[in-house]
N, C-alpha and C positions, 0 to 999 in steps of 0.2 A: 533437519528431520521434519518431515511433513506428513499430515494426515489428510486423506481424501474422502469425500462422501458425495454421493449422487442423490438427487431429488428431481422431481419434474412437475410441471403443470402444463396444460395444452400449449402446444407449439414450441416449448422450450425444454431442454434437458439441462439441469443445473449441476455443476460440480463445484464443491466448496473446498478451498485450499486453506488449511490453517496450520499454524506451528503445532508440532506433535505435543509439546508440553500442555497445550490446552486440554488435552485428553489424558493427562497424567502419565504420559510416556517419557522415559528418559531419552535424552538426545543420543544420537549414534555418531555424530561428528562434532569436531570442535568449532562449531559455527553457532552463533546466537542470532539475535536480531540484527538487521542491517537495513536501514531505509534507503541506502544508496545502491543496492544490488538487486537486479531483477533476474538473476541467473536461474534461481529455483523455479520462478514463474515461467520463464522461457522453456525450460526442460519439461515442465508439466503440460504446457499448451502444445508443444510438439507432440507429446505422447497422446493427449486428447484428440488432436487433429489426426493422428494416425489411426485412432479407433474409429473416427467419424470423418473420413477424408473428404466427403462431399458437403459437409455441414459448415456454414459460416459460424464464426465464433464471435462472442461479445464478452468483454472483460469488465467486471464490476469490482471495485475496490473500496474498502472502508478504512478510514484513518491511515495508519501507516501502509496498509494494503493499497490504498489509493495512491500514495506517494510512489510505491514500487510500480504500480500499473502505469503511472504517468511516465516514469522512466522507460518502461517497455514502449509505450506509445511513441515517445519521441525517437527512441533508437530504431524501432520497427519501421515507423513511417519514413524515416530518413534513408533507410536502406532497401526497403522491399520494392518490388516491381509489381503493380497492380495486375498487369497482364500475366506475369508468371504465376501469381497467386490464383487468379481466375482460371488459367489454363490447367493448373494442377488439380484444382477443386473439381472442374468439370470432367476431367479425365479420371477422377477418383483415385489419384495416386497419393501415396503416403508422403508427407513432407520430409525433407532432410534437414531443415533448419527452421528457425522461427520466421525467417524472411519469406518462406513458402507457405506459412499458415494463412488462412483467410479470416484475419481479424477484421471485422467490419465496423465496430463501434465500441464505445467504452462508456462507463458511468462511475463516477468517484463521489464518495460522500465523506465530508468532514476531513479533508486532508490538510496537512501542514504545507503550505506553500514555501515557508521560510522557516527552518528549524531554529534559526537565531531568534526570530520573533516569538516562536513558540516557547523557547527556553525563557525569554524575558517575561512573557506572560504568565508562565507557571511559577514564577518566583516573585510576582508583582504584589500580591497581598496575602493575607493570612490563610484564606480558604485555598487559594491556588497553591500555596506552599505545603498545605496539609495534603492536598491531592498528590502533588509532586513527591512528597516523602513516601506516601502510600505506594505509588507506582514504582519508585526507586526501591523500596523494600521488597517488593515482589520480584524485581530484576535481580537483586542480590540473592534472594532465596533461590531462584532458578539457577544462578551461577553456583551456589553451594551444593544444590541437588545434583548438578551436572559436573561436579569438580573433576570426575574421572575423564569423560570425553574432552573436557577443556584443558586437561593436564598439559598437553603440548604448548598451549598458549600460556597458561598460568606459570609454567616453569620458567619462562623467559621474561615475564613482566616484573618490574620493580615492586617488591612487597607481596607479589602474588595474590592469593585469595584474601589474605588478611587485609591488604590495602584496599581491595575492591569492596570488602565487607563494610568498610567505613564510609561509603558513598552515602550522601544525604539526599541529594537531588539527582535527577535523571542525567543532567549534564556531568556530574561527578562520575557517574557510572560509565557514561560514553567515553569520558576522558581516560578512565583507568582500564576499561575492558573493550567496549565496542570498537573504538577507533584503532587501537593496536591490533585487535583480533583480525580486522579486515585490511590491515596494511596502511592505515592513514597515519601521518606523522603527528597529527594532533586532533582534538575535538573540532576545532574550527575548520580544518580541512575535511573532516567527515561531514560536518553540517553543510559545508559549501557544496560537496558532492551529492548530498542527499536532497538538496533543494530541487523540487521538480519545476520550478518556475521557468527555467531556461528552455524547457522542452515545448513551451507553448509556441515557439517559432517554427517548429517542424511538424507538429500534429496536422495531418491532412485527411482525417477521417472524423466522423461525428463523435464527440465526447461531451457528456454533460457532467458538470460538477455541481453538487448540491452542498451548500454551506449555510450555517446559521451565523448571524452577526455577532451573537453573544457566546460563540464557541470560545472557551477559555484557552484551548490549544492553539487557536489561530484567530486573533481578534479581527472583526470585520473591517476595521480601518486599514489593516495591512494586507488585504486580499489584492491580487494582481489585476484590478479592473482594466487598466489600459492595456496590458499585454493580451488579455482576453479579447478586448475590443478590436484588436488588430488581426485576429484569427477567426475567419468566417466559419470554421468548422467546430469551434468550441463554444459552448454555452455555460455560463455561470449563473446559477440560480441562488440567490441569497435571501433567506428568510429573516424576519426580525428576531425570532426566538426559535429555540430547538436545541440549544446546547451542543454537546459533542456527541453525535450519532443518536440523538434523542429523537426529535421530530414527532413526539407523541401527540395524539389528537383526541378531543372529546373529554367529557367529565370523568369517564372511567377509561383511561388510556391503556387498554389491554388488547386491542385489536390491531389491525393493519395501521401503519404510520404513513406519514407523508412519503417517506422513501418508497414504500410499496406502491402507493398510487402513482408516483412519478415514473417508477420503473414499468408499471403495467401500461402506461401510455407511451412512454419513450421507446422501450425495446422493440415492440412490433413495428413501430414506424421506421426504424433504422435497420432492423434485421430482415424484414420482409419486403423492403423496397425493391 
């Protein structure tokens, strides 16, 4: 279940794609979070391209949204034909699939390149474990609030909702609900499929990744520097500080962040070229 909203500033029209529960809506389908699937994103992009058939698209993802976007980039770039996309766009025809959409660039902020590394980092020290527990508690709460739409899944899981409710860390929750909900044999299988790192080999359009070295979800020492260096289409910008999705600036960090400044410089250069 997803919620869409539109906003704009000169030269760009923005569409925000967010999980429905962010807006206090109950889910309508037995599907929760999944960092390994970009099916919802593909469906939305085809719909948006149908509304604006001549417009180029740029995808921007934050945190897990960036992981999902990278899966899209890897799958899309490995299957699409640039000639077919451009021919359809110039003719103003509606796309029939994601491979016909005119996605010209991407930008991702604070993504986890390796869920195994993220899991270790979020259990490494007291503060990380406290954050991990809080995030897991929210996931358990969402599962309880959506017990009815999740019923087809919960009914076949060992221990059902009671077992899921005992999850302490995110990995526990993923083991007990996320992995089986999406057909994975184990949490390790899910984390392997969710890792966006493998897609760096196939991305052939401009994509900028912004990351902070002190991001507790993905430590700077585990970033895929070598893989990025082998792909001329990908840029990895790493700051010394900024945390996870932070990047606040100034003594009173209430205004635009580094993310805003980078986007305003990067987006026009790749979308208007």
